[in-house]
MARMI-63612 format. One record per residue: residue in one letter; x, z, y of N, C-alpha, C, CB in turn. Coordinates in pm, whole numbers, plus 50000, padded with zeros to 5 digits. Glycine has a CB too. Layout:
BEGIN
AXZYXZYXZYXZY...
//
This chain:
BEGIN
M073527606012492074597605012560075297594012639075217608312492V075767594812757076097585412820077797580612825075517588712938T077987570112814079147562212779079487549612880078917557012636R080497547312894080897535813018079857536713086081157519512983G079307525913104078067521913202076887523013135078097507513259L075637532313155074557530013144073267538513210074607529213031Q072367536313188071427541113275069997544113161071197528713411V069337553713165068307558913086066597554913150068657575713083M066117547913062064937549913145063567554913029064627533813237M064297560412909063127567012840063727579612801062487558912713V062947591412836062947606012825062187609212779062997613112908F062167618112660061107622612562060967641712599061767617912372H060047644212624059727657012612058777661712535059517660812709S059297667312408058507674912279057697688112291059557678812174E057797689412400056727703212460055917697012522057277715412564D055657683012563054107678312641053517677412523053917662812739P051817675212542051037671112439051627650912427049087675612492S052157648312497052947637712439054127634312545051987624512406W054737628912460056157623312495056097611012640056757614612333K056677609212692056977598812779057677595912877056327596312813I057857578312945058547572112948058727571313080058377563712881V059757580113137059927579513252060267571413381060347584613241H059807564613502060167552713554060867556013686058977543613569R060177565813743060107566113897061407573713947058687574013952H061977580313857063777581213932064327570413902064967593013874M064137560113869065127548813813065087538613925064627541513659Q064357539213991063807531814088064767524214184063007540114157T065247535514239066397532114296067147532414281066667533614354A068187537414174068707541814073069887530214008067497545713985F069017521313937069047508113892069527498713987067827504213851P071157491313970071317479914007070227467313961072567478413967L070577455814067069317449214060069947435513931068717443014251V068837433113903069477422813769068727409513799069027428813582D069607397313827068687389413855067537390313988068157389813742G067817398014062066787399714170065657412414173066017386814166Q065617415314009064827427514013065187440913934063597423713972N064707448413950064767462413868064567463613738063907471113907L065457470113690064827471013503063247474313462065667485513416S062917482413580061607491013551060787476113589061247508213667R059087478213527058757468813578058047462913717058357467213505S058387453213750058387441713810056987447413937058087427413682S055767448113896054747448813937053477458313878054617437613940G052807463713953051817468113849051757479513752051737459113779S053267488813784053817496513686053447508113740055227495013655R053057519713663052867531913664053997542513642051977532913584D054197552213681055647557613690055967563613567055887568013802V054517562813499054887572213362053827565613237054457592213395M054677563613139053997555413004053777571012913055407540512903D052797571412873052607577612741052917573612630051617579812719I053977584212569054157579112414053237588512321055877580512357N052697581412214052167589112079053267595912006051477578811972L052907609212047054007625511998053917618811808052697650812038T052627622211753051777616411610052887605611529050077605511663E053157589011638053667582811547055227585911593053117568111536V055667593111652056647596911660057467608611546056457599611774V056467613811511056777620311403056707618511319056557626911386E055797606911252055607598711122056747594511090054707587411124L056967585511215057507572511178059267582611164057177556311329T059557591911172060787596711165060707605311037061207604011294R059257609011007059217614910857059797603510747057507618910814Q058837595710779058917583810670060607578210651057817569410733L061217580110806062887576210771063627582310684063757577810875I063177596210711063897610710630063647609310495063227626510673R062387604210442062347602310272062737590210234060947603710204I063657584310315064447570710256065787577910269064307553910356D066307583010131067657585410126068787580510183067887584610038T069307583410277070307570310332071997583810316069657561710579S072007590510260073407600310278074617591710209073257617410185N075467598110339076537587010328077617595510286076887578010469P078807594110202078797581010110077277583009999080567580510001P076797571710002077597557509983076617549210104077487549409786G075927557210174074807551310305073647545210225075527537210424N073527528910157072597522010097071757527810227072197525009927E071727519510346070977520210484069757509810445072017514610635A070147498610384069017486110379067617490610362069277475810253P067237499510239065347503710291065087512810425064467515110154A066167517010457065237526410560065217515110698066157545110606M066487506210707066637494710804065567489110804067617485210782R064697484210685063837471810656062697477910692063797465210506H062317493810639061147499010726061357501510888060727512710665L061937503910907062047505511069061687492311130063597509711123G062567477211061062337464411118060587462311082063497451911041A060017466910991058997459610983058107467411079058527457310843Y058157481411111057587488811236057677478011332058417502811287L059057477211372058947470311500058177456511488060377468011557S058697453411403057977434311429056547434211414058507420811292Q056317447011384054647444411401053677447711552053957454811282W054587449011626054387451611761054967439311821055017465011811G055547427311768056147416411867057777420811938054897414712004I058117428311829059407431611877060477421311784059657449111855D061517413411822062917405711756063367414111712063997398611830V063527415211559064187422111473064877411411369063237432411411E066157416811405067887407111361068177418911259069587404811526Y068587413411141069637420811043070857417911013069277421510934V072087423411035073067417911012073897426110873073727417311146E074157418010810075027428110702076287430310719075067423810569V076717440310717077957446110742078687447510603077777459810817E078077453110521078707454310372077207452810250079657473310358P077577449410115076797448410044075257460410101077647450309911G074327456410094073117468610125073187476810183072657475310048R074087475410358074257476910444074217470410547074807480110430P073007466910637072717458810738072737468910861071357451010712N073237462810965073147468011109071487460011110074677461411244L070697469411215069627464011286069607464311434068557470011243F068957450711487068957449811632067487447411675069917438211684A066987454211707065427452711812065487448911949064627466611833R065067432011968064967434412105063667428212188066227429212160L063647435812304062197433212374063127425012462061077447412449R062597409112443063187399012553062657402512704062687382812515G063897397012772063447398512931063857387812989063997410413013A063577384413146063827375913183065037369713159063557377313267G066327379113213067697372513205068287373013086068617377813290N069417365113098070597362912975071577378312984071837345613021S071737386913100072567394813116071947406213176073547389613178G072907416113187072397430513260071677434613102070997428813435H071907434513001071037440812929071027459312875071117431612822L069707464612883070167477712844070047476212676069177490712916A070887484712653071097485712491070937502412444072847479412446F070047508212342069467514512291070807519112139067997506412280S071247527212115071977529711993071907541811915073157528312019G071587540511810071477548311683072167544811543070127548611657H071867555111468072357552211312071817558311220073637554911282M071857551511123070517550211032071277561310901070037529210970D072387561010851073057572210777072887585910797074257571110789V073197593910708072867610110758074327611710619070527620110719V074657624610671075557635010596074847635410456075617651210675P075327639310331075237645410222074247663810211076847645010192P072987662610191072917678510173073647688410168072527681410094G074647682610072075387694710037075067700909918075277704010131N075557710909870075557720609729074727732509755077137726509682V074347736309858073827748709889072157744709865074337754110052P071557751909783070127748809760069457749409919069397760809644W068357740709943067477742510087066477751410050066727728510153D065497753910109064187760210139063277748410116064067766910291H063537737410157062607727510144063817715610120061477726210283D062987703010039063577694910011064027684510106063037691809930P065337681310107066197680810218065337663810218068247684310194F064747657410113064337643210197062777641110178065207628210132A062427656610209060467652610206060277656710344059137664010077A060957658010433060477654810587059067668110587059757633010611D059087680210519058377686910557058067691510683058537692710503L056717692610697056447699310858056787717110866054477696910904V056967721610936056877736810931057007738211057057877745510847G055657741611071055497747711230055537734511317056937759511284T056497736511427056347723711495057567716211450056227724911655R057947718911369059587714911359059417704811189060947734411345I060537697211193060237685811070061747690211017059917665111122V061687694610921062537700410819063157689510687061597712410757G064807687110736064807672010643066407668610700063257656710699R067207665210602068317660410659067807647110730069457658610554G068667649310848068957634910935067707637011043068777617310825A066787650011065065687650911167066317653611297064627662111135T067247654711277068237658811381068867646611452069357667411317D070107642711337071007635811345070717623711261072057642711320M070207612811261069577613611366068507604811393070347613211449K067787604411265066317596311217065597599911325065477601011067G064927615311383064457612311503064577611311618063997615011513G065787609511686066347599811787066107585911747067837601811806V066297578111668066007564111624064407563511619066727560511470A063427568411611062487567611571061847570411704062297574411458A062897580411798061917578311921062537571912006061377589811989M063387560411985063287552712090063087538612056064367554512168A062597542311890061777525911830060027529011868062017522811593V059947543311885058267540311930057957537312114057247557411880A059337544312148059097539512304059497521012322060367550812419L060317520212263060707503712255058777491212236062097502512045T058457496112118057157495212115055937497912197057047499512042T056077508612287055187513012367055237505012481055317526112391L056477499212512056957489112600056447480512643057687484212572A056407472212464055987461312415054577460112471056127461212271R053717471212383052387472512400051947470212533051987484312359A052797478812613051827475712748052377464512820051727488312859G052747457112753053167443912840054007442012936052317439312897F055157451812896056037455113001057477437812993056807475612949R057727437213087058587426213073059657431413209057657409413086P060807429513103062177432813205062577423313219063327441113171A063557430513347064397417813415065667410913280065457426013588A065937423213195066827415813126066277424812987068587416113185D067087418112888066767427112744066467441412722067837426712663V065767447612671066087460612628065947463412448065047470112717I067357464812429067737466612283067887476912209068667462512261L067497477912087067627491311981068857482511864065567496811881A069727490511879070787485811761071107497511699072197478411807V070917496111546070877511211459072247503711365068917516611342S072937516111321074107512311277074187514811166075037516211332V075037508711063075097524710931076647521010956074237523810696G076757535410828077847543010811078567551910959078817532310746E077957556311027078707563011160078807574011086077937564911321E078547581610989078957592510943080517591910865077847596610859V080887581210800082257577510746083017564910825082047573710588L083707568010920084457553010961083517543611058084757543110808G082147545711080082017535111124081857523211097082497534811162P081737515510994081807501010993080677496111073081777495210852G079947501211056078627493811173078907493911291077217500411188A079257499511379079897500611497080907493911513080187511111525R081807495411396082937487511440082617471611406084307493011365H081807471811350081017453211306080367447011440079317453811167M079657455011518079207455711610080497451211746078547468911596V081237457611790082427451111868083587437911806083317464111897A083337440411681084387429011604083487416011696084297428011372T081837416011629080827403711643080617402511782079367405411567R081087412311885080077412012018078957414212007079947401412084A078287414911959076797419011912076187425412004076667427511793L076667428612110075787435312224076177428112392076197454312220A076777416212315077347409812441075927405412548078387394512387G076427406212684075447403312759074847419512835074377394612657S075287431512771074817442512792075557449312890074687448712685R074877456112991075637460413110075587481713048074467453713306Y074667483912998074267499113022074067502212824072357501213153L074367512912783074397517512668073917531912677075677515512612V072757532912592072317551612565073057553912420070137556012542V073787562012361073867566612202072957581412246075887569512120G071627578312174070847589412140071087598612044069847585912115E072057603112075072647616911910072047628312024075327620311843P071957636211943071267647211948072247661612104071317652111746T071567661112212072517668212319071497679712363073067657212463A070107688612310069387693812358069097689612517069737705012325L068947677912495068237670212659069587674312774066197681212734N070617674212731071587673512834072217663012859072417681212823V072757661912944073607646012952074997645212965073217637313074C075267637412837076587635012806077197624212891076687631812670I078457629112907079277615113007080617613612959079507618113193A081197623012851082227621512847082267624512699082927628012943Q083417620512602083507620312449084847622512426083027607012377K085777632612377086877627412317087377617812233087147633312282G088537612412263088937600012148089567606911995090387588612227A090017598911928090977602711785091927594611760090277602811651T092777599111753094127592011701094287601011527095817596211842R094627595511465095387603011351096407594611242094227609811264W096807602511178098127598711110097837605710965099637605111197N098347594010847098087598610697099717600810689097237585810570V100307614010638101717614910618101937618510466102357625710716T102967609010417103227610910323105117616610307102637598910265A104977634410241106617636510272106917631910083107247658810345H108277631310074108967625909956109807632909971109347612709936G109877645109841110927658109831112097651209736110137674409747V112197660209616113477662409531112717672409436114997669209618A112387670409303111707678209222112877686109172110817670809118A112267702009098112977709709061112417720508980113537712709153H113007725808904112287738208838112037748908913112967743708733A111137753908912111027768909071111877777809052109507780409092S112387777608944113347788908900114537783208945113397792808741T114787772209011116207767809054115767758509197117117757308911P114787765509290114357759909429116107752209490113597776409552H116897756409498117717753709552118297736109503118507765909533L117937735209409118247723109331116917711409396118157727309136G116107717209440115267705709470114857704109641113897707709375A113727698309693113787699309824112267696409826114867689709905S111507707109874109907708609897109427702109981109417720109930A108557690609919107617685410020106827691410061107037676809998V106447700410018104887710510052105867717510170104027725109887R107457722810159107827732710276107727724010421109507739310250Y108777707910396108707703910496107307698510546109627696610495A105997695110502104767699210562104267705210640104307702110522A104317721110551104407731910634104877731110786105187740010568K106427732210773106907727310911106657720110992107657724110919A105777706610957105637695811042103937702811045106117677510976V103307709710986101857714111070102347719211194100857726810995L103337731111180103617736311293104177729811377104147744911284A104907721211389105687714811480105057704411550106757710211423L103797697211501102627688311524101517697011637101877684711361E101597705011591100437720411652100747723611781100667737311569A102297724011776102757726311883103757715311974103277737311850C103217702511937103947686511988103927689012181102507667911921P104497692212259103917689312425103167672112423105667689712565Y102517668712370101907653112392101527653212530100517648712294P102227642712581101557642612757100007645112803101767627212822F099247651412877098127645812902098117660013008096957641912766T096837653013074096177659213207094787665313201096057648413313P094827676513243093337682713116091707677413257093487713413072H091297675313167089647669013196089127683813204088717657313046A088027679113345087047684313383086357691013303086487677513430L085807681813197084657682513100085277686112941083807667013105L086097682812949086627676812791087907690412775087547654712796G088727692412853089557702912854090837693312816089107716012750E091847702712713092747698812635092467692812530093387706612611P093087684312491093647677312371093577689412243095387671612408T093327684212126093237694412008094027686811903091617698211956V094817691111831095707688411711094947696911596097387693411737T094427685811514094387693911376094467684611250092987702711363I095477693111184095687689311004094627690010893096697699310940T094357680910841093687684410740093807676110634092527686010771N093127678810512093927670110389094957673610312094477659610430L095847687510342096727686810296097027691310134097237691510382Q097667681110057097717683009910098637679709860096897678209843S099327682209714100467683109619099887683509510101397693709630A099967672309435100057671009276100937679709218100487657709228S101877684409240102487692709167102167703309078103027696209226A103067707108946102657722008858102977731708959103637725808703F102597743908874102857758108948104557759208932101917773108860N104997755108837106277758908856107437746508868106527768008743V106907740008958107757727308977107867727509160106837711108898V109037725609215109547718709365108747708209387111097712909374P107797711609455106657700609480107487684109539105417708409626D107557674409490108347664309524107557654909625108827657509399I106377657809604105297649109753104167658609801104227632509694C104097655209855102967663809953102317654610042103647675710054T101077653610078100227644110198099407652010273099207632410141F099367647910422098367654510499097767643910566098847665110591T096797649410678096247642310784096807650110919094597641810769A097037641311040097157648211139096387643711248098327649411164V095777648511309094157639711404094677650611526091737643411317V094817639911608094647643411794093267639711871095847633111890R092337649611898091327644611952091757643512130090037654311904T091847631812168092397634712272091557629412446093777628612235V092337630412536091327631012658091727621012753091277645212732P090587614612832091357603312901092467601412971090807599212968G093077589312959094607591513003095417591912888094887604913081M094877593712774096217597112698096077583712607096297614012602D097787580312597097807565612499098037565112402098497556312515P097317560112247097857561612144098787558312109097437559812087V099587546012165100507543412124101857550412175100397532112132E101517558712303102577568112303102757580812177102407574412440L101337586212165101367595412089101587591911932100277601812119D101707582411902102377575911781104117578511792101967558011784R104417576811955106117575711943106147591011905107187570612108W105227598911972105727616211971105337620811847104967627112090T104667615911767104497617811653105347619411530103907611111644R105967601711550107047596911477108237607911506107397581311522T108327609011623109627616311687109837628211604109467621111851V108747638211582108487645811556108737652611390107577643511609L108527642811339108267639611158109597631411125106587627711110T110257625411234111467619411171112417632611187112077604211253D112757640111304113487648711339113547661011232113077651611466L112557663911150112087673711070112987666810955110347675711054A112857655310974113287650710779114687648010790112437633510692Q115037646510934116967644710909117637660410875117967638211098E116437670110952117047684610890117787688410764116067692510874T116727680710691117007683510521118347675210496115587676810403G118827670710552120187661910541119807647910446121557672310456G118687643010475118067627710382117457633410311118987616810293R117027645110209116567651410079115217649310128117067667610033I114257647810250113107646710240112747634910320112527658110268R111827622410267111997610210305110097611610373112607597710156A109747609410498108287610010544107837596610572108077618810670E106767593210550106207578610541104597583110645105887572210327T104867575110759103647581110849102707566110885104377590211019E101667568910840100477556510850099537559110966099457555510708F099947550511091098737553411172097697545911160098957553311296R096567556711178094987549611142093987546111189094357553911086A094357549811307093067553611429093567553411557092367569011421G093257546511688093327549811784092347546611868094237547611810I091117556511890090117554411951090207562312095089047557411863P090207551512228090687557212293089057568412374091687545812372A089527576112440088067583712510087957582912601087737595712512V086477584912647085727576412720084937584812811084927567612636E084377577712932083847590513041083067577913101085207601513167T082097584913163081587581213298081597590113424080337578113282Q082077581613539082267593913667080717602613659082507584613865P080907615213695079907624313708078627619013826080687638113751D079517611813933078717607014025078247594814048079117609514110H078257590513931077787573513915076147576113947078107564813719P075597561114026074437564114050073617562513946074057558514145L073777559513816073477559313669073007572313625074677555413586V074077580113638074417591113580073167604013686076397592613596A073107598913815071887609713876070687601713817071747611714074A070627591613822068857586113723068977592613596068567565813674V069677594413517069407598613384069197614513436070717594813261V069707622313498069537635913531067727635513615071097641113648G067637624213692066787625513772065507629513662066717612713867A065527618813513064627614313478064597630213365064757597413436V065317631213300065237644713206064517657113314067127650113145T065007657313434064007667013524062517665613542064427666513657A062777650313573061207651813553060327653413455060727643813587A060877648013337060167648613217060167663213140060767638013129T060997675513165060947689013144061147699013237061657691213062T061077693113379060757707813477062007713913504059777720513399R063437709513424064607715813410065517708913461064917718913295T067127707613557067987702713573068647704713460068427705113672P069377694013389070207691813243071507693813312070067675013150A072127699413229073837698713275074417684313236074897711713182S075717681613285076477673413279077177677513187076977670313376R077407674713052078487682012935079317670812893077697689212786S080097671112833080707666712703080497663112589081187671812672L080387653612499079497654412334080397666512238079627634712225S081577668612314082257680612235080857694612236084047686212342A081047697812360080507712012434079457711212370080267714112600V078117699412355076817699312340076917705812208076087685712353L077757697312101077607698212005078347714011951077967685611962A078977720312020079217732811999078147740412027080217736812060I077287740412133075977744512170075187746912058075347735312252L074767731912004073897730511877074187741311759074127715811816R075197741211758075577747111621075477765711601077247741711597
//
């Protein structure tokens, strides 16, 4: 995934006997850092071979360490990855985010103090679910040319590939003009405490480029929707279900609110890749008995935004809709609205030279030209 400004120098081709690090399409596209390109300054081959077996084995080792989130418990897997990296002279640092949940930072030191190239991934995985698997989700069985296991794609395979690429550079004596960093976070699947900690502590200060190694089917993702959400609690008046006119149903209010928010004319400009924003209502719950007019109902409203949409303005629109509906009940319904997040949409312009570098590298490694997509579109394709 390409977000904000980034450039890619590591592209992996799983159909080749060896995966490769492609440099040649980066030479002219990379801005100079301290007078040098981020590629090797002298004596460089255009392509370095990566040991595919090493990538596969590291992926399988990480899968076998259960990091299902909740609860996460990523520390054992982070330590395992750190041990692999440090044996090749990579500087490794662990930063505790929550007990038993450290972020990992691996750094191939370069000559400069800024302009760093950062690769990012996460160590947690979603739980395997209640439906039995054909294979143990944490055994990492090899089935033909596939690794079967929770996190093989999202995203321990990607983390392993980036880690092996980093050690390959180190073993080859690669000396970048600025640091090459691998940042692995905890908790991405639930609320993202690891990434939030990185931002709050400016852990990647000095970095100019960021590559997020989420699965994209080797398409180049240059845009992602934002997310703004509200937790809404409706307070009504309880009554026996045989005399509903004596009460004020919080569920009925919530049902009207759902339709009103889905139809709310939030201002936006359609995006070429992301299209239009979406409104989704989730977690609608009421605790009343079957024979009681419910006096409380909660739900979550989520707006997935496109670039240009202002979370503060969205909050104003949402509160206006909910307040107007409550006033229609003559004050018998009271709505509490809690604004929970305002994460803006992000994009890199498709004509940015770094995007051209990524496309060129993928084309060189796979002999096909990748599409420039949004992350949402790629997830739809992968599913």
